[in-house]
PyMOL Python script that loads the backbone (N, CA, C, O; Angstrom):
from pymol import cmd

cmd.read_pdbstr("""\
ATOM      1  N   UNK A   1      28.480 -21.847 -23.077  1.00  0.00           N
ATOM      2  CA  UNK A   1      27.316 -22.282 -22.338  1.00  0.00           C
ATOM      3  C   UNK A   1      27.190 -21.465 -21.061  1.00  0.00           C
ATOM      4  O   UNK A   1      28.184 -21.138 -20.413  1.00  0.00           O
ATOM      5  N   UNK A   2      25.980 -21.151 -20.721  1.00  0.00           N
ATOM      6  CA  UNK A   2      25.715 -20.318 -19.558  1.00  0.00           C
ATOM      7  C   UNK A   2      24.987 -21.159 -18.508  1.00  0.00           C
ATOM      8  O   UNK A   2      23.880 -21.628 -18.772  1.00  0.00           O
ATOM      9  N   UNK A   3      25.576 -21.364 -17.325  1.00  0.00           N
ATOM     10  CA  UNK A   3      24.886 -22.134 -16.290  1.00  0.00           C
ATOM     11  C   UNK A   3      23.763 -21.317 -15.650  1.00  0.00           C
ATOM     12  O   UNK A   3      23.918 -20.122 -15.397  1.00  0.00           O
ATOM     13  N   UNK A   4      22.633 -21.976 -15.395  1.00  0.00           N
ATOM     14  CA  UNK A   4      21.496 -21.306 -14.764  1.00  0.00           C
ATOM     15  C   UNK A   4      20.616 -22.334 -14.077  1.00  0.00           C
ATOM     16  O   UNK A   4      20.041 -23.197 -14.740  1.00  0.00           O
ATOM     17  N   UNK A   5      20.503 -22.258 -12.770  1.00  0.00           N
ATOM     18  CA  UNK A   5      19.603 -23.092 -11.967  1.00  0.00           C
ATOM     19  C   UNK A   5      19.688 -24.577 -12.337  1.00  0.00           C
ATOM     20  O   UNK A   5      18.676 -25.197 -12.665  1.00  0.00           O
ATOM     21  N   UNK A   6      20.876 -25.132 -12.283  1.00  0.00           N
ATOM     22  CA  UNK A   6      21.120 -26.547 -12.578  1.00  0.00           C
ATOM     23  C   UNK A   6      20.842 -26.934 -14.031  1.00  0.00           C
ATOM     24  O   UNK A   6      20.668 -28.114 -14.337  1.00  0.00           O
ATOM     25  N   UNK A   7      20.800 -25.949 -14.922  1.00  0.00           N
ATOM     26  CA  UNK A   7      20.667 -26.209 -16.356  1.00  0.00           C
ATOM     27  C   UNK A   7      21.739 -25.392 -17.072  1.00  0.00           C
ATOM     28  O   UNK A   7      22.480 -24.644 -16.434  1.00  0.00           O
ATOM     29  N   UNK A   8      21.824 -25.529 -18.369  1.00  0.00           N
ATOM     30  CA  UNK A   8      22.760 -24.708 -19.140  1.00  0.00           C
ATOM     31  C   UNK A   8      22.080 -24.189 -20.392  1.00  0.00           C
ATOM     32  O   UNK A   8      21.327 -24.908 -21.048  1.00  0.00           O
ATOM     33  N   UNK A   9      22.348 -22.954 -20.711  1.00  0.00           N
ATOM     34  CA  UNK A   9      21.837 -22.344 -21.933  1.00  0.00           C
ATOM     35  C   UNK A   9      22.944 -22.376 -22.972  1.00  0.00           C
ATOM     36  O   UNK A   9      24.090 -22.041 -22.671  1.00  0.00           O
ATOM     37  N   UNK A  10      22.617 -22.769 -24.171  1.00  0.00           N
ATOM     38  CA  UNK A  10      23.639 -22.809 -25.218  1.00  0.00           C
ATOM     39  C   UNK A  10      23.682 -21.510 -26.010  1.00  0.00           C
ATOM     40  O   UNK A  10      24.559 -21.335 -26.856  1.00  0.00           O
ATOM     41  N   UNK A  11      22.759 -20.605 -25.754  1.00  0.00           N
ATOM     42  CA  UNK A  11      22.728 -19.340 -26.483  1.00  0.00           C
ATOM     43  C   UNK A  11      23.517 -18.267 -25.760  1.00  0.00           C
ATOM     44  O   UNK A  11      23.599 -18.256 -24.531  1.00  0.00           O
ATOM     45  N   UNK A  12      24.088 -17.378 -26.530  1.00  0.00           N
ATOM     46  CA  UNK A  12      24.755 -16.197 -26.001  1.00  0.00           C
ATOM     47  C   UNK A  12      24.671 -15.127 -27.085  1.00  0.00           C
ATOM     48  O   UNK A  12      24.077 -15.366 -28.136  1.00  0.00           O
ATOM     49  N   UNK A  13      25.244 -13.973 -26.852  1.00  0.00           N
ATOM     50  CA  UNK A  13      25.096 -12.854 -27.783  1.00  0.00           C
ATOM     51  C   UNK A  13      25.520 -13.217 -29.204  1.00  0.00           C
ATOM     52  O   UNK A  13      24.860 -12.816 -30.163  1.00  0.00           O
ATOM     53  N   UNK A  14      26.602 -13.961 -29.354  1.00  0.00           N
ATOM     54  CA  UNK A  14      27.067 -14.323 -30.703  1.00  0.00           C
ATOM     55  C   UNK A  14      26.030 -15.175 -31.433  1.00  0.00           C
ATOM     56  O   UNK A  14      25.687 -14.876 -32.577  1.00  0.00           O
ATOM     57  N   UNK A  15      25.524 -16.232 -30.790  1.00  0.00           N
ATOM     58  CA  UNK A  15      24.570 -17.105 -31.485  1.00  0.00           C
ATOM     59  C   UNK A  15      23.242 -16.391 -31.723  1.00  0.00           C
ATOM     60  O   UNK A  15      22.613 -16.594 -32.761  1.00  0.00           O
ATOM     61  N   UNK A  16      22.810 -15.562 -30.781  1.00  0.00           N
ATOM     62  CA  UNK A  16      21.561 -14.815 -30.966  1.00  0.00           C
ATOM     63  C   UNK A  16      21.683 -13.853 -32.149  1.00  0.00           C
ATOM     64  O   UNK A  16      20.761 -13.745 -32.958  1.00  0.00           O
ATOM     65  N   UNK A  17      22.817 -13.153 -32.253  1.00  0.00           N
ATOM     66  CA  UNK A  17      23.036 -12.220 -33.358  1.00  0.00           C
ATOM     67  C   UNK A  17      23.119 -12.967 -34.683  1.00  0.00           C
ATOM     68  O   UNK A  17      22.537 -12.535 -35.678  1.00  0.00           O
ATOM     69  N   UNK A  18      23.831 -14.073 -34.699  1.00  0.00           N
ATOM     70  CA  UNK A  18      23.957 -14.883 -35.914  1.00  0.00           C
ATOM     71  C   UNK A  18      22.583 -15.368 -36.376  1.00  0.00           C
ATOM     72  O   UNK A  18      22.272 -15.312 -37.566  1.00  0.00           O
ATOM     73  N   UNK A  19      21.770 -15.838 -35.447  1.00  0.00           N
ATOM     74  CA  UNK A  19      20.442 -16.325 -35.800  1.00  0.00           C
ATOM     75  C   UNK A  19      19.561 -15.203 -36.344  1.00  0.00           C
ATOM     76  O   UNK A  19      18.786 -15.414 -37.277  1.00  0.00           O
ATOM     77  N   UNK A  20      19.680 -14.014 -35.761  1.00  0.00           N
ATOM     78  CA  UNK A  20      18.899 -12.875 -36.246  1.00  0.00           C
ATOM     79  C   UNK A  20      19.311 -12.500 -37.669  1.00  0.00           C
ATOM     80  O   UNK A  20      18.459 -12.199 -38.505  1.00  0.00           O
ATOM     81  N   UNK A  21      20.607 -12.519 -37.941  1.00  0.00           N
ATOM     82  CA  UNK A  21      21.083 -12.205 -39.291  1.00  0.00           C
ATOM     83  C   UNK A  21      20.612 -13.232 -40.309  1.00  0.00           C
ATOM     84  O   UNK A  21      20.465 -12.911 -41.489  1.00  0.00           O
ATOM     85  N   UNK A  22      20.375 -14.454 -39.872  1.00  0.00           N
ATOM     86  CA  UNK A  22      19.907 -15.512 -40.768  1.00  0.00           C
ATOM     87  C   UNK A  22      18.385 -15.488 -40.922  1.00  0.00           C
ATOM     88  O   UNK A  22      17.816 -16.338 -41.607  1.00  0.00           O
ATOM     89  N   UNK A  23      17.724 -14.509 -40.283  1.00  0.00           N
ATOM     90  CA  UNK A  23      16.279 -14.386 -40.424  1.00  0.00           C
ATOM     91  C   UNK A  23      15.493 -14.973 -39.275  1.00  0.00           C
ATOM     92  O   UNK A  23      14.263 -15.000 -39.322  1.00  0.00           O
ATOM     93  N   UNK A  24      16.169 -15.441 -38.250  1.00  0.00           N
ATOM     94  CA  UNK A  24      15.482 -16.011 -37.091  1.00  0.00           C
ATOM     95  C   UNK A  24      14.999 -14.936 -36.133  1.00  0.00           C
ATOM     96  O   UNK A  24      15.246 -13.746 -36.329  1.00  0.00           O
ATOM     97  N   UNK A  25      14.317 -15.374 -35.108  1.00  0.00           N
ATOM     98  CA  UNK A  25      13.833 -14.466 -34.078  1.00  0.00           C
ATOM     99  C   UNK A  25      14.551 -14.785 -32.779  1.00  0.00           C
ATOM    100  O   UNK A  25      14.159 -15.710 -32.067  1.00  0.00           O
ATOM    101  N   UNK A  26      15.595 -14.036 -32.461  1.00  0.00           N
ATOM    102  CA  UNK A  26      16.340 -14.309 -31.230  1.00  0.00           C
ATOM    103  C   UNK A  26      15.642 -13.723 -30.014  1.00  0.00           C
ATOM    104  O   UNK A  26      14.827 -12.809 -30.134  1.00  0.00           O
ATOM    105  N   UNK A  27      15.961 -14.244 -28.867  1.00  0.00           N
ATOM    106  CA  UNK A  27      15.434 -13.691 -27.630  1.00  0.00           C
ATOM    107  C   UNK A  27      16.561 -13.695 -26.607  1.00  0.00           C
ATOM    108  O   UNK A  27      16.962 -14.749 -26.113  1.00  0.00           O
ATOM    109  N   UNK A  28      17.056 -12.527 -26.301  1.00  0.00           N
ATOM    110  CA  UNK A  28      18.104 -12.396 -25.290  1.00  0.00           C
ATOM    111  C   UNK A  28      17.514 -11.632 -24.111  1.00  0.00           C
ATOM    112  O   UNK A  28      17.093 -10.484 -24.256  1.00  0.00           O
ATOM    113  N   UNK A  29      17.486 -12.258 -22.966  1.00  0.00           N
ATOM    114  CA  UNK A  29      16.897 -11.641 -21.775  1.00  0.00           C
ATOM    115  C   UNK A  29      17.951 -11.578 -20.688  1.00  0.00           C
ATOM    116  O   UNK A  29      18.542 -12.596 -20.328  1.00  0.00           O
ATOM    117  N   UNK A  30      18.185 -10.400 -20.171  1.00  0.00           N
ATOM    118  CA  UNK A  30      19.072 -10.237 -19.027  1.00  0.00           C
ATOM    119  C   UNK A  30      18.223 -10.139 -17.772  1.00  0.00           C
ATOM    120  O   UNK A  30      17.165  -9.508 -17.784  1.00  0.00           O
ATOM    121  N   UNK A  31      18.665 -10.742 -16.715  1.00  0.00           N
ATOM    122  CA  UNK A  31      17.907 -10.707 -15.477  1.00  0.00           C
ATOM    123  C   UNK A  31      18.845 -10.855 -14.298  1.00  0.00           C
ATOM    124  O   UNK A  31      19.977 -11.321 -14.435  1.00  0.00           O
ATOM    125  N   UNK A  32      18.357 -10.453 -13.145  1.00  0.00           N
ATOM    126  CA  UNK A  32      19.122 -10.591 -11.908  1.00  0.00           C
ATOM    127  C   UNK A  32      18.194 -11.103 -10.819  1.00  0.00           C
ATOM    128  O   UNK A  32      16.978 -10.924 -10.885  1.00  0.00           O
ATOM    129  N   UNK A  33      18.778 -11.736  -9.827  1.00  0.00           N
ATOM    130  CA  UNK A  33      18.038 -12.147  -8.646  1.00  0.00           C
ATOM    131  C   UNK A  33      18.562 -11.324  -7.480  1.00  0.00           C
ATOM    132  O   UNK A  33      19.739 -11.437  -7.136  1.00  0.00           O
ATOM    133  N   UNK A  34      17.719 -10.496  -6.861  1.00  0.00           N
ATOM    134  CA  UNK A  34      18.202  -9.712  -5.725  1.00  0.00           C
ATOM    135  C   UNK A  34      18.543 -10.618  -4.546  1.00  0.00           C
ATOM    136  O   UNK A  34      17.919 -11.660  -4.347  1.00  0.00           O
ATOM    137  N   UNK A  35      19.528 -10.211  -3.782  1.00  0.00           N
ATOM    138  CA  UNK A  35      19.890 -10.965  -2.583  1.00  0.00           C
ATOM    139  C   UNK A  35      18.794 -10.794  -1.532  1.00  0.00           C
ATOM    140  O   UNK A  35      18.040  -9.821  -1.559  1.00  0.00           O
ATOM    141  N   UNK A  36      18.718 -11.727  -0.634  1.00  0.00           N
ATOM    142  CA  UNK A  36      17.704 -11.677   0.411  1.00  0.00           C
ATOM    143  C   UNK A  36      17.839 -10.360   1.178  1.00  0.00           C
ATOM    144  O   UNK A  36      18.931 -10.006   1.622  1.00  0.00           O
ATOM    145  N   UNK A  37      16.748  -9.650   1.329  1.00  0.00           N
ATOM    146  CA  UNK A  37      16.755  -8.385   2.045  1.00  0.00           C
ATOM    147  C   UNK A  37      16.929  -7.166   1.153  1.00  0.00           C
ATOM    148  O   UNK A  37      16.680  -6.043   1.591  1.00  0.00           O
ATOM    149  N   UNK A  38      17.353  -7.366  -0.089  1.00  0.00           N
ATOM    150  CA  UNK A  38      17.482  -6.239  -1.009  1.00  0.00           C
ATOM    151  C   UNK A  38      16.115  -5.888  -1.573  1.00  0.00           C
ATOM    152  O   UNK A  38      15.230  -6.738  -1.671  1.00  0.00           O
ATOM    153  N   UNK A  39      15.956  -4.623  -1.939  1.00  0.00           N
ATOM    154  CA  UNK A  39      14.678  -4.218  -2.500  1.00  0.00           C
ATOM    155  C   UNK A  39      14.520  -4.789  -3.911  1.00  0.00           C
ATOM    156  O   UNK A  39      15.504  -5.110  -4.576  1.00  0.00           O
ATOM    157  N   UNK A  40      13.278  -4.908  -4.350  1.00  0.00           N
ATOM    158  CA  UNK A  40      13.010  -5.450  -5.680  1.00  0.00           C
ATOM    159  C   UNK A  40      13.390  -4.424  -6.742  1.00  0.00           C
ATOM    160  O   UNK A  40      13.590  -3.250  -6.430  1.00  0.00           O
ATOM    161  N   UNK A  41      13.487  -4.856  -7.971  1.00  0.00           N
ATOM    162  CA  UNK A  41      13.817  -3.966  -9.072  1.00  0.00           C
ATOM    163  C   UNK A  41      12.757  -2.875  -9.210  1.00  0.00           C
ATOM    164  O   UNK A  41      13.081  -1.718  -9.479  1.00  0.00           O
ATOM    165  N   UNK A  42      11.505  -3.244  -9.028  1.00  0.00           N
ATOM    166  CA  UNK A  42      10.418  -2.264  -9.126  1.00  0.00           C
ATOM    167  C   UNK A  42      10.556  -1.213  -8.030  1.00  0.00           C
ATOM    168  O   UNK A  42      10.400  -0.022  -8.295  1.00  0.00           O
ATOM    169  N   UNK A  43      10.843  -1.637  -6.810  1.00  0.00           N
ATOM    170  CA  UNK A  43      11.026  -0.688  -5.711  1.00  0.00           C
ATOM    171  C   UNK A  43      12.244   0.196  -5.953  1.00  0.00           C
ATOM    172  O   UNK A  43      12.202   1.392  -5.665  1.00  0.00           O
ATOM    173  N   UNK A  44      13.307  -0.362  -6.467  1.00  0.00           N
ATOM    174  CA  UNK A  44      14.511   0.419  -6.735  1.00  0.00           C
ATOM    175  C   UNK A  44      14.260   1.450  -7.833  1.00  0.00           C
ATOM    176  O   UNK A  44      14.864   2.523  -7.830  1.00  0.00           O
ATOM    177  N   UNK A  45      13.382   1.130  -8.760  1.00  0.00           N
ATOM    178  CA  UNK A  45      13.081   2.024  -9.881  1.00  0.00           C
ATOM    179  C   UNK A  45      12.238   3.213  -9.451  1.00  0.00           C
ATOM    180  O   UNK A  45      12.346   4.288 -10.041  1.00  0.00           O
ATOM    181  N   UNK A  46      11.397   3.041  -8.431  1.00  0.00           N
ATOM    182  CA  UNK A  46      10.479   4.118  -7.986  1.00  0.00           C
ATOM    183  C   UNK A  46      11.187   5.301  -7.457  1.00  0.00           C
ATOM    184  O   UNK A  46      10.549   6.272  -7.052  1.00  0.00           O
TER     185      UNK A  46
END
""", "prot")
cmd.dss("prot")
cmd.show_as("cartoon", "prot")
cmd.util.cbc("prot")
cmd.orient("prot")
């Protein structure tokens, strides 16, 4: 289980891959929250 903003996600790479192999449509999204004062991802990419 993955904790996130006072909730928990039960999915991870293993379950997403298993579901895809069974014909499902998995969705794995990686994301980050910049610390206060850090530039945004878009600004860092420019």
